[in-house]
Each structure stands twice: as structure tokens, then as C-alpha cells.
N, C-alpha and C positions, 0 to 999 in steps of 0.2 A: 677216160673222160667222165666226170660226174655230171649227171643231168637230173634236175628236179622237175617233176610233173604234178599238176593238179588234174584229177580225173573226176568227172561226174557221169553217172550212168542211171538213166531213168527208164523204167518199163511201166507202161500204163495200160491196163485192161479196162474196157468200158462195157457196160451191159445196159440194155434197154429198160430193164426193170431189175429190182433186187434179186440176187441169186444166192445160193448157199456156196460159200467158198471153203474148199478143203485145204489141207496143208500144202504149202508151196516150198519147193527146194530152190534156194537162191545161192548161186555161185558167182559172186562179183569180186571178192577180195583178191588183189594181186598175190601171186605165189612168191613169197620172199625166199632169198638165198643169198650167197656171197655177192652176187651182182645186182640184186634188187632188194631194197629195204623199204618196208611200209612204215611211213612216219605217222600217219593219222588216218582214221577211218570213221565213217558215220553212215547210218542207215535209217531212213525214215519210211514208215509203212502207213498207207491210208487204205482202209480204215485202221484204227489203232489195233495192233495185234493182241490176241489173247496170250500168245506165248511165242518166244523166239529161243531156239536152242542152237548153239554153235557146235559143230562137230567137224571131224576130219573123215572124209570118205575113204574107200578102199585104195584110192590113188593118192592119198594124203592131201587132197584139195580141201581148202577151207569152205565149209558149206553152212548156211543158215537155214534151219527148218522153221518156217514161219506159219503160224496158224492165225489168219486174220479173223476179226469179228465179222459175223454175217447174220442175216442177209445184208447184202450191200450191192450197190450198182456200179462200183468201180473197185479196182485193186491197183494201187500205185506204189511202186518200190523205187525209192530214190537213194542212191548210194554215192558217196564221195570219198575220195582218197587223195593223199599226198604220198608220193613215192620218190625214192632216190635210186637212180639207175646208173650203173657204171658200164653196162653193155657187155657183149660177148665178142671177143676177138676171134671169131669163128675160123677165119682163114689163116690165122697166125699160130694157133695152138698145135703143137707137134703131136703126131700120131705115134703109137707104138710101131716099131720097125716092121713087125709081121702084118700090120694092118695098112701099110702104105698103098698096096695095090689090090684091086678087085680081081678075083674073090679072096676073101680072108675069112678066118674062123675066130669066133669069140672063144674065150676060155670056158672051161666047163662050168666054173662058178658063175661067170657072167651069163651064160646061157640059161642057167636056172632062174636067175633074177629077171632076165629079158624075155622069157619064153612067150608070154602073152603079147609082146610087142613084135615078135618074130613071126608068129602065125598069121597068115592072111585072114581077113574078116570075110572076104568074098571068095567064092569058088571061081575058077577060071577054066571051065570045061572045054572051051574052044581054043584056048591059048592066046586069045586076042590081047589080053593085058600083058602076058609074058612077052609077046612079040613087041609090043609097044615099049616095054621096059628095056629090052635087050638092044634096042637101037642105040643106046647110050654106051654100050660096050664097044671099045675100039677094035677094029679089025686089022689095023696096021701096026699094032704093038701093044704094050701093057696099058691097062686102064687104071688110072689113079683112083684110089678110093674116094677122095674128096672131090676130084675133078668130075667124076660121074655125077655126083649129087649137084654140083654147081651147074653142069650142063643141063640136067633135067629141070632144075629150078628156072633157068633162063629160057629153056624151050617152052615150058608151060606159059610163062609170061609173054613170050614173043609170038606164039602161034595160036593162043586161045583167047577168046573174047570174054572179058568180065561182064557179067550181067547180074545186077542186084536181084535177089529174090527174098522176099520177106516172110514167106511161109515157112513152116517147119519142115524138117527132113533134109536129106542129102541125096544127090544123084549117085548112082553106082559109078564106079570107074569107067565102065563100058559106055554108059550114057555120055559121060564127059568127053571121052575120046571121039564118039560118034558126032556129038553136037559141036565139038570144038569150042565150047563155051561153058560157063558156070559161075558160081559164086566162090568166095574164098574157101568155104568149107568143102565145096566140090573139088577144087584144085588140090587142097590139102589131102583129101581122101584119095584122089588119084595117085598122088606122089607117094603117100604112105603105102598103099597096096602094091605099087610098082616096085618100090625099093625092098619091100618085104620079100617079094618073089626073087630078088637078086641077093637075098641073104642079109640085108641090113635090119636092125631093130629100129622101128620107127613108131612114133606116137603122135596123136592129134593134140594140138594145143589151141585152146580158146583164150582170148584176151583182148587187149586194147592196142590200137595202132595210133601213134602220134599223128595228129592231124595239123600239119603246118599251116593250112589255110586259115585256121582260127587265129593264128598269130600274124600271118603275112598276107592273107587274102588270095593265095594261089593254091588251087587244088592240085596235089601232086600224086597222091596215093589212092588206089582203088580200095574200097572198103571202109573209108573214113566215115564217121558219123554213126557207126553201129559197132557191135562187137566184131572182132576179127578172128581169123583162124589161120594157122600155119602148121608146120611140121617140125618135130625134133627127131634127129637121128643120133643113135648112140655110136660113137667112134672111139675105139680103145685108145687111151692116152689123152683124148680131148674131152670125152664125156658127151653129154647131150648138147647137140649143136642145132640152133634154129635155122630153118630154111623157109622163106615165105615165097611160094611160087606165084602168088597173085601179083606181087610187086617187085620180084627179084631182089628181095632183101635177104642177106645172110649175116646173122649176128647183128651187132650194132645196138643202139639204144632206143630205136623207134618201136620195137615190139615189146609189149609189157604183158607178160603171161599171167593168166588167172588159173586155168585148170588144164590138166592133162588127162588123157584117157586112151583106151585102145581104139575107140571109134567115136565119131562125131556125136552120135546119139547119146553118149554117156557123159558129155561135157556141156550140156545145155545151160545157159546162164540162169534161166528161170523155168521151172516146170512145176505143175501142180494140177489140181482138179477143181471143177465147179459143177454145181448141179442146178439144172433149170431146163428150159426148152431151147433147142438149137437156135431158134431165131432170137433168143435173148442176147446173144453175143453181138456187140456193136463195133468191135475192132480193137486193135492193139497199136500202141505207139511206142517206139524205142528211140532214145536219143543218147548218144555217147559223145562226150567232148573231152579231149585230151589236150591240155595246154602246158606249154613249157614255162616254167617260172623264171 
């Protein structure tokens, strides 16, 4: 099914007095592929930038390096996109026969390419995370490779409480297990680290979530109105498959990816520096709107 979306993403930093603005790294542009095509893009920066350089980072994400004019009392980045999305038939794509059941082994060549997505980011000295992950392995028979991932996605959605948090940073997987709550990036981080311990290659995805309430008036998904985060797991024969534990979404057209990385800290939509007194910072506002055309 072909779906067209218009996306606007605004990030606005304010300061009580003019400060010196350093270079900022902006990762807003959707990541195109066979299922997602970027039709139009635009970026407006206030104050007028001295320089904008477009690059691909080590993960092949599209990144704009922006040097704003300063001193300035604000930094506003407004991006807009039109995209064409055919979605991912995540539960229909066949797996290689040797990968149908857990555990399975990646080929030697795949392991070379996937190595940094297989290695856990966090240590698990007490085995707490491993124990949490292994509850999804069946004790009464074979465990399906895809079924384990579906069960974990559903369990996070059904058993944990989504709590919006607008500050930077991400909870450790252990904090999310103990609190039984978190943001989308916390849930994604928990699932990534858990499945890595079970032998899956997984990566963090930042992007946009279609927000039906803008079109219908009914709020249905957690994480709408801001950037969103979910998980991709590499399954032999099917490739990178998206799992959103915040909303129990698997594939489909409502997840519009922007950046991928080994950890959430490496996929921030906007990062940069400013120089002044700590009290000069007056706040940040973020607004994301995804409308179906």
C-alpha cells in the first residue's frame, strides 16, 4: 500500500541573552530505500547560517552540519519533508530455513557486517537483563525466531508505562526493567540490549511516527508530537525488520525512519554547542507533525 506523508519538524532553542552558537549536527531527513522515498525537503535555520554542509555519517545517515551566525538569543531549525511510504510486510517476509527457530547463527559474512549490532552496549554483571530476555524463550517446545521478537514487543507495550521525558539521555535497560516505565527511546534500548544477549543483531532507529489525531482528532499512539524511536532486528532472508515496543507496531507504514545507530546517544536529531552562562538557557521546544496526504 502506497501512503504519502507531509512531515514538519521544528526544534527551537531560546536564550535569555545572546550567546555564541557552535556548529550543530542536524539529522532530520528520512532515510530512503526501496520502501521509503523522499519526494521533497526543505530546511530553514534562524539565525541565518554561515554555512551548511550535507554529509553521510558512519551509519550512512543523512546529516546537515550547520554553523549559525552568532551571537544570537535563539536557534530555530524548521524542516519539512514529503515522503512516499510503501511499508514493511514484517510478518510476511520469509526467513532462511536455518533461521526459523531460536537460536540461529548468522553467516560468517553477515557477522562481519553486523558485529557492532551484535555486541551489547551495556554490561550485565548480575545477569538481570539476560534473565529478563530469556523469559521469552519457550520451555515447552521450539521458540520461533520471529515469534520471540513479537512476544517481547507486545510484552513491553502491555506491561510497561509510557512516560514522556523531554530531557536528553536514555535510561539503562536495568532502570527500565525496575521502573516498569520509560520513553520510546528507553523501551527501544531495553529491547535492543535484550535481543543482543539472545544472539540477534539489533539497532536503534530514530524517526517519525504517523500521528492520526492530526487527521482524525483521536490520539492513538504514544510518542506522537515528537521524534520517535524503535528497533530494527536483522533476520536472515527478511533483512532489517522494524519493531516498535512503545506502540506494539511491527512493520507497516506508520514508522518513518530517519537515522540508525548502535545506541540512542548516536542518533540524536539535533546536537551542538553554545557558549555563555548556564543561566542563559531559557528552554527548548520541539514539535513534530506527520500528516497523511
